[in-house]
C-alpha positions, 0 to 999 in steps of 0.5 A: 550511505553518506553522513549527509544523506536524507532519509524518508520512510515509505509506509505500506498500506492495507485495503480495508475492503476493495470492490472493482466496479467497472472498467473505464474507457481509458482501459483502467478499472474503477475501484472503491476502497477504503485504504490505510497506511500502516507502520510497516515500511521501507526506508529510502535514503538519498545523498549527493553522488558523482553519478546517479546511482540506485541500490537496494539491500534485498537482492532480486529487486530490479534496479533498472529504469522501470523501478518505481524509484527511478521512474519517480526520480525521472518524473520529478526532474521532468516536472522541474525541468532539470536533470541534476545534481547526480544522486544516490538513492538507496532502499532498505526493503522490508515490505514483501514484493507482490503482496498487495501492500503497495510496497513499490508505490510507497517507495515511489511516493517516498522518492517524490517526498524526499526529492521535494525535501532536497529541492527546498519544497518547490511543489505542494501536496496537489503537485505531488499527487498529480505526479504520483498519478503518472506512476501508479494507482496507489501512489497518489494516496501513499503520497500522503497517507493516513486513512482515505476513501479511494475511487476512480483508478485510485486518484480520487481520494477523500481523507477519512478520520480513523479513531481506532488504533487496532493492531493488525498482524499482517502475513505474507504467504510467500507467493507473489501475485501479479496485479495485472493477473489478478485484475484479469481474473475479476469480472467488473461491473457488479454494482449491485448494493452490498454491505461494503458499498452501502457502508462507503456510500453512507459515509458523512463528514469524513469520518468512519466508524471502524467497528461498523466497517470491520463487519462489512469487509469485502475484497473482490480479489480474495476469492480469485486469489484463494482459489489459485493460491490455497495457502492464502486461504490457509493463513486467513484460516490461521488468523481467525483460529488465533482470534482475529476479530476479522481477517482479509486480503489486502489489495490484489494479494497476497498478504493477509491481515488480521485485526485484533483488539489486544496488542499482546494477543496480536504480538503472540499471534505474530510470533507464532505465525513467524515461528511457523515460517510465515513472514509476519509483521505486528503493525498499527495504523500510520497517520498521514505525513 
């Protein structure tokens, strides 16, 4: 990559609970979720070029027009009403694909931030998030990151204060899950009060008690994915057996995370699971950009 290249980190996210509560008139699903960016991240690089190019260090990542990096570039240029100058975008991919960690959405969000820097900050946060909403449900949140309550199809965001810094061990079971498939398996419309929904409804003043939340995590996709892919349930069992305070699946899966109170213990668990053949990451909450 050119020495004058700009770089932007693309942090992944985890869902600290996720409820699907209905189907909207536009065909999308209505969700409620507390989402948080974590220190696991891809890296995106930008440099001037003779023609537009997009590359990735990971073999098998689609590089065509449907890639969210390319779509974000096209959307940003359309918003500015100009097509140039030509750019080389390069992605160093670390977040597993099809894991429910928002990797592709994070890359799109990073593209928007990086282009905004390159063009001299012509767009504010609201403009970037409006662009992001055209690209995917998680992208508006990932433009800014931090911790937030997500509603609607993902575009309704309420920033939350997160006081704790629990280490997470995030584990990739090795099976990608298609988001469209996962949504097709879930029956929305279950609005009966549950501990997780009651907790969300009780939030006041933009702050969250992590200890209270962690005892109430619910993910509507988890039982569906665990039935289809028993390895996901097995990984959660391993995290619990290794001392996780709580474990849960992120998003529509298949990545699973365990929450720990002690950094050294979490590090040992991560290394142990890595030695068992699971891609594992020791992560922490990532503040908003």
